[in-house]
C-alpha positions, 0 to 999 in steps of 0.5 A: 512489515514481515522480514521474510518478504524480500521486495527486490525478489518480486518485480511487479508484485507487492504484499500487505501486512497487518499494521502491528504499530497502529495506535490511531484510527487514522493510521492504516490497518495494513502496510507493505511494499509494491514494485511496479515497472522496477519502481518501489512504492509504499502501500497502505490500506484501511479496512472500510465498509460501504454505507449503502451496501455494507460490503467490506473493501480496502481503501489504498494509498500508494507513495513512491519510496523516494517520497513522491505520490503515485498520482504525481507520476506521469505514466504516459509521457 
């Protein structure tokens, strides 16, 4: 990740950077940080292309920095 990006200065925002350490296809093409509601997350992205339309898109994974997955959260109670 870029050293010039300071996550703590960017509430409710995030950034992705090219993954310069990628060695296998299963590793993300991009990595970064995301802050939502004052909670910090790691974010990973893989570059993909839709088989039916050929449109390019990013597939994302979000993990809470304490190790819990974003989907483990209970945002509504």
